[in-house]
C-alpha positions in Angstrom: 31.9 85.3 52.3 34.2 85.7 49.4 33.9 89.3 48.3 34.9 88.5 44.7 33.4 85.0 44.4 36.9 83.5 44.1 37.6 80.0 43.0 36.7 77.3 45.5 37.6 74.1 43.6 38.9 72.7 40.3 36.3 71.9 37.8 33.6 74.1 39.3 32.1 77.1 37.5 32.2 80.5 39.2 28.8 82.1 39.5 29.8 85.1 37.5 30.9 83.0 34.6 27.7 81.0 34.2 27.1 81.6 30.5 23.3 81.7 30.4 23.3 84.4 33.2 25.6 86.5 31.1 23.1 86.5 28.1 20.1 87.6 30.1 20.4 90.6 32.3 18.8 90.4 35.8 16.1 93.0 36.4 17.4 93.4 40.0 20.8 92.6 41.6 22.4 93.2 44.9 25.5 94.2 43.0 23.9 97.7 42.7 24.2 98.0 46.5 27.9 97.0 46.5 26.9 94.3 48.9 29.8 91.8 49.5 28.3 89.1 51.8 26.4 87.2 49.0 24.9 87.7 45.6 21.2 88.1 45.0 19.8 88.4 41.4 16.3 88.4 40.0 15.3 87.4 36.4 12.2 87.0 34.3 11.5 85.9 30.8 14.6 83.7 30.4 14.7 80.5 28.3 12.5 77.7 29.6 15.4 75.3 29.3 18.4 76.2 31.5 21.7 74.2 31.5 23.4 74.6 34.9 27.0 73.4 35.2 28.5 72.4 38.6 28.8 75.7 40.5 31.2 76.8 43.2 28.4 78.2 45.3 25.2 76.8 46.8 22.1 78.7 45.6 18.6 79.1 46.8 15.9 79.8 44.2 12.7 81.7 45.1 10.0 81.0 42.4 8.1 84.1 41.4 5.3 85.0 39.0 2.8 82.2 39.7 2.5 78.4 39.6 4.6 76.4 37.2 5.9 73.0 36.5 9.7 72.6 37.0 11.6 69.6 35.9 15.2 68.8 37.1 17.2 66.3 35.1 20.8 65.0 34.9 22.1 61.5 35.2 19.3 60.0 37.2 15.6 60.0 36.8 14.0 63.4 36.2 12.3 65.2 39.1 9.2 67.1 38.1 7.3 69.3 40.6 4.4 71.8 40.4 5.9 74.8 42.3 3.9 77.7 43.8 5.0 81.3 43.8 7.1 82.0 46.8 8.3 78.4 47.1 12.0 77.5 47.3 14.5 75.3 45.5 17.9 74.4 47.0 20.8 73.6 44.8 24.1 72.4 46.5 27.4 73.5 45.2 29.1 71.1 42.8 25.8 69.7 41.3 24.8 70.0 37.7 21.3 69.9 36.2 19.2 70.7 33.2 16.1 72.6 34.3 12.9 72.9 32.3 10.1 75.3 33.2 6.5 75.2 32.0 4.7 78.3 33.0 5.6 81.9 34.0 9.4 82.3 34.2 10.3 84.6 37.0 12.7 83.8 39.9 15.4 85.0 42.2 18.8 83.3 43.0 20.7 83.8 46.2 24.3 82.5 45.9 26.0 81.4 49.1 29.6 80.6 49.6 29.9 77.1 51.1 32.6 78.3 53.5 30.2 80.8 55.0 27.5 78.2 55.5 30.2 75.9 57.1 31.0 78.7 59.5 27.4 79.1 60.5 27.1 75.3 61.0 30.1 75.3 63.3 28.7 78.2 65.4 25.0 77.2 65.5 25.2 73.4 65.6 28.5 72.9 67.2 29.8 70.8 64.3 33.0 71.1 62.4 31.0 72.2 59.4 33.7 71.4 56.9 32.3 69.3 54.1 28.7 69.8 55.1 26.4 70.5 52.2 23.0 72.1 51.5 20.3 69.5 51.0 18.8 69.7 47.5 15.0 70.0 46.9 12.5 71.5 44.5 9.5 73.7 45.3 9.8 73.4 49.1 8.0 75.7 51.6 9.7 77.2 54.6 7.7 79.8 56.7 10.9 81.3 58.1 13.1 81.4 55.0 10.4 82.7 52.6 9.8 86.1 54.3 13.5 86.6 54.8 14.3 86.1 51.1 11.2 88.2 50.1 12.4 91.1 52.2 15.9 90.9 50.7 14.4 90.9 47.2 12.2 93.9 48.1 15.2 95.8 49.3 17.3 95.4 46.2 14.3 96.0 43.9 12.7 99.0 45.5 15.2 100.8 47.6 17.1 103.7 45.8 20.1 102.8 47.9 19.7 99.3 49.4 20.9 99.0 53.0 23.9 96.8 53.4 23.3 96.3 57.1 19.7 95.2 56.5 20.8 92.8 53.8 23.5 91.5 56.1 21.1 90.9 59.0 18.6 89.1 56.8 21.3 87.0 55.2 22.7 85.9 58.6 19.2 84.9 59.7 18.6 83.0 56.5 21.9 81.1 56.8 21.1 80.1 60.4 17.8 78.7 59.2 19.5 76.8 56.4 22.1 75.4 58.8 19.4 74.3 61.2 16.9 72.7 58.7 18.4 72.2 55.3 21.9 70.8 55.6 23.5 67.4 55.8 24.7 68.1 59.4 22.9 67.5 62.7 23.8 69.2 66.0 26.1 67.5 68.4 24.8 69.7 71.3 22.7 72.8 71.6 24.7 76.0 70.8 25.1 78.5 73.7 25.1 82.0 72.3 27.1 84.6 74.2 26.1 88.2 74.6 28.6 91.0 73.9 30.7 92.1 76.8 29.9 95.6 78.0 33.1 97.1 76.7 32.6 95.6 73.3 29.0 96.8 73.2 30.1 100.3 74.1 32.6 100.4 71.2 29.9 99.3 68.8 27.4 101.9 70.0 30.1 104.6 69.8 30.9 103.5 66.3 27.2 103.7 65.3 26.9 107.2 66.6 30.1 108.4 65.0 29.1 106.8 61.6 25.4 107.5 61.8 25.4 109.3 58.4 27.1 106.4 56.6 25.9 103.1 55.1 27.3 100.8 57.8 27.8 97.1 57.1 27.6 94.2 59.6 31.3 93.5 59.1 32.2 97.0 60.2 30.1 96.7 63.4 31.7 93.3 64.1 35.1 94.8 63.6 34.2 97.5 66.1 33.2 94.9 68.6 36.3 92.8 68.0 34.3 89.7 67.1 33.6 87.7 64.0 30.7 88.7 61.7 29.0 85.3 62.2 29.0 85.7 66.0 28.2 89.4 66.2 24.5 89.7 65.1 23.2 87.2 67.7 25.5 88.5 70.4 24.3 92.1 69.8 20.6 91.0 69.9 21.2 89.2 73.2 22.9 92.4 74.6 20.3 94.9 73.4 17.1 93.0 72.6 17.2 94.3 69.0 18.9 93.4 65.7 21.8 95.7 64.7 19.7 97.1 61.9 16.7 97.9 64.1 18.8 99.4 66.8 20.7 101.7 64.3 17.4 102.7 62.7 16.1 103.9 66.1 19.3 105.8 66.7 18.9 107.5 63.3 15.3 108.5 64.1 16.4 109.9 67.5 19.2 111.9 65.9 16.7 113.2 63.2 14.4 114.4 66.0 17.2 116.5 67.4 18.1 118.0 64.1 14.4 118.7 63.3 13.9 120.5 66.6 17.2 122.4 66.8 18.3 123.0 63.2 17.0 124.7 60.2 18.4 122.4 57.5 16.1 121.0 54.8 14.5 117.6 55.2 16.8 116.3 52.5 19.8 117.5 54.6 18.4 115.9 57.8 17.8 112.7 55.9 21.4 112.5 54.6 22.9 113.5 57.9 21.1 110.7 59.7 22.1 108.0 57.1 18.8 107.3 55.5 19.0 106.1 51.9 16.6 108.7 50.5 14.1 111.4 51.6 11.3 108.9 51.0 12.8 106.3 53.2 13.4 108.9 55.9 9.7 110.0 55.8 8.4 106.4 55.9 10.7 105.2 58.7 10.3 108.4 60.8 6.5 108.2 60.6 6.5 104.5 61.5 8.6 105.2 64.6 7.1 108.5 65.8 3.6 108.5 64.3 3.9 111.8 62.4 5.9 112.9 59.4 9.2 114.8 59.8 7.6 118.0 58.6 4.7 117.8 61.1 7.2 116.9 63.9 9.2 120.0 63.1 6.1 122.2 63.0 5.0 120.8 66.4 8.3 120.8 68.3 10.7 123.1 66.5 11.7 126.5 67.7 9.2 129.3 67.3 11.2 130.7 64.4 11.2 127.3 62.6 7.5 126.9 63.3 6.8 130.3 61.7 8.9 129.4 58.7 7.0 126.1 58.4 3.6 127.8 58.7 4.5 130.2 56.0 5.7 127.5 53.7 2.5 125.4 54.3 0.1 128.3 53.7 1.1 130.2 50.6 -2.5 131.3 50.0 -2.3 133.5 53.1 0.6 135.4 51.6 -1.2 136.5 48.5 
């Protein structure tokens, strides 16, 4: 994926120079996470008429806020659809439309570099991928794509520090689904995914442990494995039975358990040392994995000195 949304072709408009997007600020954007694999933005309350030039990138729209009537028009006959909240519209790169919306205006756009999708097509469908395009459509439903995009939107809207690794994993799964169901290519033969070799997996796990306090990206893990980013996620899952994000999350929880039992640092310090984005995320993820909060875990399993400190902190009334 182009990290800077560089030019892909003459006569096409870069996403970041689309004029109407510059006059209405998105209420959420993946730019705040310094995420480089794609661009995800959410808007509401924009003009009901939107003039879209031919863009360099494909984009996927998730319609939010309730049912509405969306009309797409350009040279040919207009296409008008009643779209439900959560439904999707696909817009191939290089196409230009005038869009009209009747009803609540709230939506998210995920912009995808055509070269990235071509790479996924080549890997997943054993096609050359070059020149393949996203199929257009308005107000479509896809039970696989919708929750993936919803989770990405939730992460950039609600997380204090959105996880780049989580966004990367969701994005790769989304692109695979697009390649399989929503492009102009069809498979030549079934793809044969290959697991990571043991020495490559060992390097990845060592890198995870050494960088456990950092916001690791999928590209960094792929570099540690010595593979391409597009190949890495599936290969890792075949080798471990877990996505890179879920595996790293378990490692962070296990490391947190060690610090809670053996150390005396604050919960904020433990959260930061283990790479969680915030104290709140640490508490939620730890309790989901272990069944109790970090504070209760420390009280139950920490050293006797730590337990006494915790008991005093939890029962101030007994000290008066």
